C-alpha positions in Angstrom: 42.5 86.3 -100.1 42.2 87.7 -103.6 44.7 88.1 -106.4 47.3 90.9 -106.3 45.7 94.2 -107.3 42.1 93.1 -106.6 41.8 95.3 -103.5 42.9 98.3 -105.5 40.2 97.5 -108.1 37.5 97.3 -105.4 38.6 100.4 -103.7 38.6 102.4 -107.0 35.0 101.4 -107.6 33.8 102.0 -104.0 33.2 105.7 -104.2 30.8 105.2 -107.2 28.9 102.1 -106.2 26.2 100.7 -104.0 25.3 97.9 -106.5 27.7 95.3 -107.8 30.5 96.5 -110.0 29.1 94.7 -113.0 25.7 96.5 -112.6 27.5 99.9 -112.3 29.6 99.3 -115.4 26.5 98.3 -117.3 24.7 101.5 -116.4 27.7 103.9 -116.4 28.4 106.4 -119.2 31.4 105.4 -121.5 33.4 108.2 -120.0 32.9 106.9 -116.5 33.9 103.4 -117.6 37.1 104.7 -119.2 37.9 106.8 -116.2 37.5 103.7 -113.9 39.6 101.4 -116.1 42.3 104.0 -116.7 42.6 104.5 -112.9 43.6 100.8 -112.4 47.2 99.6 -112.3 48.1 96.7 -114.6 47.9 94.2 -111.7 44.5 95.5 -110.7 43.2 95.3 -114.3 44.4 91.7 -114.7 42.8 90.8 -111.4 39.4 92.3 -112.2 37.9 89.2 -113.9 38.7 87.1 -110.8 37.3 89.6 -108.3 34.0 87.9 -107.6 32.9 90.7 -105.2 33.0 93.0 -108.1 30.8 90.9 -110.4 28.5 89.1 -107.9 24.8 89.4 -107.5 23.6 90.2 -104.0 22.4 86.7 -103.3 25.8 85.3 -104.1 27.7 87.1 -101.4 27.9 85.7 -97.8 25.7 87.5 -95.3 27.3 89.1 -92.2 27.0 87.7 -88.7 28.2 84.7 -86.8 26.3 82.0 -88.8 26.9 78.3 -89.0 25.0 77.5 -92.2 24.4 79.7 -95.2 21.6 78.4 -97.5 21.5 79.8 -101.0 18.1 79.0 -102.5 17.4 79.9 -106.1 15.8 78.9 -109.3 17.5 76.9 -112.0 20.5 78.9 -113.4 20.3 81.6 -110.6 24.1 81.4 -110.0 24.1 79.1 -106.9 27.0 76.9 -108.1 29.2 80.0 -108.8 28.4 81.3 -105.3 29.4 78.0 -103.7 32.7 77.8 -105.7 33.6 81.4 -104.9 32.8 80.8 -101.2 35.3 77.9 -101.2 37.9 80.2 -102.8 37.2 82.8 -100.1 37.8 80.3 -97.4 41.0 78.6 -98.6 42.9 81.4 -100.3 45.3 83.6 -98.4 46.9 87.0 -99.4 49.4 85.1 -101.6 49.2 81.7 -103.3 51.1 80.0 -100.5 49.7 81.9 -97.5 47.1 80.1 -95.4 43.4 81.0 -95.6 40.6 80.7 -93.0 40.0 77.0 -93.9 42.5 74.2 -94.5 40.3 71.1 -94.9 36.9 71.3 -96.6 34.3 68.8 -97.7 32.5 69.0 -101.0 29.3 67.0 -100.7 27.1 66.2 -103.7 24.4 63.6 -104.4 27.0 61.3 -106.1 30.7 61.4 -106.5 30.2 62.0 -110.3 27.8 64.9 -109.9 30.0 66.5 -107.3 33.1 66.2 -109.5 31.4 67.4 -112.7 29.5 70.3 -111.2 31.3 71.5 -108.1 34.9 70.8 -109.2 35.0 70.8 -113.0 31.8 72.5 -114.1 31.6 75.8 -115.9 30.9 77.5 -112.6 33.0 75.0 -110.6 36.0 75.7 -108.4 38.6 75.1 -111.1 36.9 77.4 -113.6 36.5 80.1 -111.1 40.1 80.1 -109.9 42.7 82.4 -111.4 45.8 80.7 -112.8 48.1 81.5 -109.9 45.5 80.2 -107.3 44.1 77.2 -109.2 44.2 74.0 -107.2 45.4 70.6 -108.5 42.8 67.9 -108.9 44.0 64.5 -107.5 41.6 62.1 -109.2 42.7 59.0 -107.2 42.0 60.7 -103.9 39.0 62.7 -105.2 40.3 66.0 -103.8 41.6 69.5 -104.8 44.9 70.6 -103.3 46.0 74.3 -103.2 49.5 75.6 -103.2 49.1 76.6 -99.5 48.3 73.0 -98.5 44.5 73.4 -98.2 42.4 70.5 -99.5 38.7 70.0 -100.5 37.6 66.4 -100.8 34.6 65.2 -102.7 32.0 63.0 -100.9 28.7 61.4 -102.0 25.4 61.6 -100.1 24.7 58.1 -101.3 27.9 57.0 -99.5 27.5 59.1 -96.4 29.2 56.6 -94.2 32.5 57.8 -95.8 32.1 60.9 -93.7 32.5 58.9 -90.6 36.1 59.5 -89.5 37.3 62.6 -91.5 37.0 66.1 -90.0 36.7 69.5 -91.6 36.7 73.2 -90.9 34.2 74.0 -93.7 31.9 72.4 -96.2 30.0 73.1 -99.4 26.8 71.1 -99.9 25.2 71.1 -103.4 21.5 70.4 -104.3 20.7 69.0 -100.9 16.9 69.0 -101.6 17.1 66.3 -104.3 19.3 63.8 -102.3 17.6 60.5 -101.6 19.5 60.1 -98.3 19.6 63.8 -97.4 18.8 63.4 -93.7 21.5 60.8 -93.1 24.2 62.5 -95.2 23.5 65.9 -93.6 23.6 64.5 -90.0 26.9 62.7 -90.7 28.4 65.9 -92.1 27.5 67.8 -88.9 29.6 65.4 -86.8 32.6 65.9 -89.1 32.6 69.7 -88.9 34.7 70.0 -85.8 38.0 71.7 -86.9 38.9 75.3 -86.4 37.3 78.0 -84.2 34.1 78.3 -86.2 33.5 75.8 -89.0 30.9 76.9 -91.5 29.0 75.3 -94.3 27.2 76.6 -97.5 24.2 74.9 -99.0 23.3 75.6 -102.6 20.0 74.2 -103.7 16.8 74.6 -105.6 14.3 74.2 -102.7 12.0 71.3 -102.3 9.6 70.4 -99.5 11.8 68.0 -97.5 12.1 67.8 -93.8 15.9 68.2 -93.5 15.9 71.5 -95.5 13.1 72.9 -93.4 14.9 71.9 -90.3 18.1 73.7 -91.4 16.2 76.8 -92.3 14.5 76.9 -89.0 17.8 76.8 -87.1 18.8 80.0 -85.4 22.3 79.7 -86.7 21.2 79.6 -90.4 21.2 82.5 -92.8 19.7 82.5 -96.2 19.9 84.3 -99.5 17.5 83.8 -102.4 17.1 84.7 -106.1 14.9 83.6 -109.0 16.4 82.3 -112.3 15.7 85.7 -113.9 18.2 87.4 -111.5 21.0 85.8 -113.5 19.5 86.4 -116.9 22.6 88.1 -118.2 24.4 84.8 -118.2 21.6 82.6 -119.5 20.4 81.9 -123.0 17.4 84.1 -123.9 15.7 81.1 -125.6 16.0 79.1 -122.4 14.4 82.0 -120.4 11.6 82.4 -122.9 10.8 78.7 -123.1 10.7 78.0 -119.3 8.7 81.2 -118.7 6.1 80.2 -121.3 5.9 76.6 -120.0 6.2 77.1 -116.2 5.5 80.7 -115.5 2.7 81.2 -113.0 2.6 77.5 -112.0 3.5 75.9 -108.7 6.4 74.1 -110.3 7.6 77.4 -111.7 7.6 79.0 -108.3 9.9 76.2 -107.1 12.1 75.7 -110.1 12.3 79.2 -111.4 11.5 81.5 -108.5 13.4 79.3 -106.0 10.5 79.4 -103.5 10.2 76.6 -100.9 6.7 75.2 -101.3 5.3 73.8 -98.1 2.6 71.1 -98.0 0.7 71.0 -94.7 0.2 67.6 -93.1 -3.3 66.4 -93.9 -3.7 68.9 -96.8 -6.7 68.2 -99.1 -4.4 68.9 -102.1 -0.8 67.7 -102.5 1.9 69.0 -104.8 1.9 65.7 -106.7 -1.8 66.0 -107.3 -1.5 69.5 -108.7 1.5 68.7 -110.9 -0.6 65.8 -112.4 -3.6 68.0 -113.3 -1.8 70.5 -115.7 -2.9 70.8 -119.3 -1.7 73.0 -122.1 -5.1 74.1 -123.3 -8.8 73.6 -122.5 -11.3 72.0 -124.9 -14.5 73.6 -126.0 -16.3 74.3 -122.7 -20.0 73.9 -122.0 -20.0 76.7 -119.4 -17.6 79.3 -118.0 -18.0 81.2 -114.7 -16.1 83.8 -112.8 -16.1 83.2 -109.0 -15.4 86.0 -106.6 -14.5 85.9 -102.9 -14.8 89.6 -102.0 -12.4 91.2 -99.6 -14.1 92.2 -96.4 -12.1 95.5 -96.0 -10.3 97.8 -98.3 -7.0 99.6 -98.1 -3.4 98.5 -97.5 -4.3 96.1 -94.7 -7.1 94.4 -96.6 -7.1 90.9 -97.9 -6.9 90.2 -101.6 -10.2 89.6 -103.5 -10.1 86.1 -104.9 -11.1 86.0 -108.5 -11.0 82.6 -110.3 -12.2 81.7 -113.8 -13.2 78.1 -114.5 -15.2 76.2 -117.0 -16.7 72.7 -117.5 -17.3 70.2 -120.2 -20.5 68.5 -119.1 -21.3 65.8 -121.6 -23.2 62.6 -120.5 -23.4 61.6 -116.8 -21.7 63.7 -114.1 -18.9 61.2 -113.7 -17.8 62.2 -117.2 -17.8 65.9 -116.5 -14.4 67.7 -116.5 -13.6 71.0 -115.0 -10.9 73.4 -116.1 -9.4 76.2 -114.0 -8.5 78.9 -116.6 -7.1 81.9 -114.7 -6.4 83.4 -111.3 -7.3 87.0 -111.7 -7.1 87.9 -108.0 -6.5 91.6 -107.1 -6.0 93.8 -104.1 -7.8 97.1 -104.0 -11.1 98.9 -103.5 -14.5 97.2 -104.1 -14.6 99.0 -107.5 -11.1 97.7 -108.3 -12.1 94.0 -107.8 -15.5 94.5 -109.5 -13.8 95.9 -112.6 -11.3 93.0 -112.5 -14.1 90.4 -112.3 -16.0 91.9 -115.2 -12.9 92.1 -117.2 -12.2 88.4 -116.6 -15.7 87.6 -117.7 -15.1 89.5 -121.0 -11.7 87.7 -121.6 -13.2 84.3 -121.2 -16.7 84.7 -122.4 -18.1 83.7 -119.0 -21.9 83.4 -118.8 -22.2 84.1 -115.0 -20.4 85.8 -112.1 -20.9 84.1 -108.7 -19.7 85.7 -105.5 -19.9 84.9 -101.8 -22.2 87.3 -100.0 -21.9 86.1 -96.4 -19.9 89.2 -95.4 -21.1 91.9 -97.8 -24.7 90.9 -98.4 -26.5 92.9 -101.1 -23.6 95.4 -101.2 -21.5 92.9 -103.2 -24.1 92.8 -106.0 -24.6 96.5 -105.8 -20.8 97.1 -106.4 -20.7 94.8 -109.3 -23.7 96.3 -111.0 -22.1 99.7 -110.7 -19.6 98.4 -113.3 -22.1 96.4 -115.4 -25.8 96.7 -114.5 -26.7 93.8 -116.7 -24.1 91.2 -115.6 -25.6 87.8 -114.9 -25.0 87.5 -111.1 -25.6 84.9 -108.4 -24.9 85.4 -104.8 -23.7 82.4 -102.8 -23.9 81.9 -99.0 -21.7 79.5 -97.1 -23.5 77.2 -94.8 -20.5 75.1 -93.8 -16.9 75.7 -92.8 -14.2 76.2 -95.4 -12.7 72.8 -94.9 -16.0 70.9 -95.3 -16.9 73.1 -98.3 -13.5 72.3 -100.0 -13.6 68.5 -99.4 -15.8 67.6 -102.3 -13.8 69.8 -104.6 -10.6 68.2 -103.6 -12.2 64.8 -104.2 -12.8 65.8 -107.8 -9.1 66.6 -108.1 -8.2 63.2 -106.7 -10.4 61.6 -109.4 -8.5 63.6 -112.1 -11.7 65.5 -113.0 -10.4 69.0 -112.6 -7.5 70.4 -114.7 -5.3 73.5 -114.4 -4.3 75.5 -117.4 -0.5 76.0 -117.5 -1.0 79.6 -118.7 -3.5 80.6 -116.0 -1.1 82.2 -113.5 -2.2 79.6 -110.9 1.0 79.3 -108.7 -0.3 81.4 -105.8 -3.7 79.6 -105.9 -2.0 76.2 -105.8 0.1 77.3 -102.8 -3.2 78.0 -100.9 -4.6 74.6 -102.0 -1.7 72.7 -100.4 -2.4 74.4 -97.1 -6.1 73.6 -96.8 -7.1 70.8 -94.5 -10.5 69.5 -93.2 -9.6 71.5 -90.0 -9.4 74.7 -92.0 -6.8 76.8 -93.8 -3.3 76.6 -92.1 -1.5 79.1 -94.3 -0.9 82.8 -93.8 -3.6 85.3 -94.4 -7.0 84.5 -96.0 -7.5 81.7 -98.5 -9.2 84.1 -100.9 -8.1 82.4 -104.1 -9.0 79.0 -102.8 -12.4 80.2 -101.7 -13.1 81.6 -105.2 -12.0 78.3 -106.8 -14.3 76.3 -104.5 -17.3 78.5 -105.4 -16.5 78.1 -109.1 -16.3 74.3 -109.0 -19.5 74.1 -106.8 -21.3 76.2 -109.3 -20.1 74.3 -112.4 -19.9 70.7 -111.2 -21.1 69.8 -107.7 -24.5 71.6 -107.5 -25.5 70.6 -111.1 -24.5 67.0 -110.5 -26.7 66.9 -107.3 -29.7 67.9 -109.4 -28.9 65.8 -112.4 -31.3 63.1 -113.5 -30.7 60.3 -116.0 -32.6 61.0 -119.2 -35.6 58.7 -119.6 -35.7 56.7 -122.9 -39.2 55.9 -124.0 -40.0 52.7 -125.8 -41.6 52.8 -129.2 
């Protein structure tokens, strides 16, 4: 399955290692590295660069078990393509260049023929680049396929032209960037009918996750296994300037959670906030604000099993009529801990942003909420708020302001987790996991800054001369 000498290299490392070989070498003392390399034969030393199991990150190695689909979800640059290429090698290569492997006929399915060829076959992490010289397949451009010395083939297909999968049959498949295909459902279903060769045909999906039905259906299947990694997991192979730039621009945002952390973001049907709405409301900085408040949704209990205490900082520019007012969500400072922990965090957020008032829901804690806060700062301007309606009804007018484009999110505000909660709030209530603590704090902040003041606003009277 691997080049001659590779098993020797792996077995030499094994007594030392519970991490990848690359991680061990990076941390080992020079004498240990020399001892390891000196212990390898010439064949083993030459095979080492091609031994992916030695260099791979945990998310790039196939899980054990009798799975049908392996979904590798990760951020941009997390090493998904390399994992797909190496899995293809693992399936088609035998003990020698001409010996058969587990698979003999594979499908390589990308969004278009061009993307599949340029990324999966010829890319820097594609199959050709990952194959050692004595195992490198031949690319037959006219037939859009790779051919190995042992007779195995891997043919390129396009999700746009999914009907081309009607007829061929395979014992394995690699599917790349499924979540961005325009015809993902149709192409995936057609591939399933074609995976009918061999004793147990398998398929690998490498993708940055998006909230599409076919991906969620695959992940929910009992025969699916997953591995996951953020962009940062592969930082040793990425430009430092790239990592710095994307972290500054997208870190802490909902888009960053998807594109950098590789998290599948799920919008609930009937949600008051959508992903598109939240992406449209981002700004780089806030203007000079008329008012700033810190809103707190206190945790009912303390300890490990307690909910988080939602702490959100927001401001408003209230010039002219209420229809011209604009709100800005500046920071999610939510914490988990004791009452004194969240009280200190809330006061610290006030200091950071020059907030003029702290508002907190007191339905659960009553006067105790204010008492805890005043233990940290006896003079803090505080207002207790009581909820008279359900969470969904209270959130509706706030969501309406977002729809009108009147509430903006600061990119640097660490708002990703808050935005996740927003996309799972409906008029029926919160349909996500746990308590919507961050969302509740946001709703209180916008009510304090925009909704209640607008309800009491009166047009200024202009007297005649």
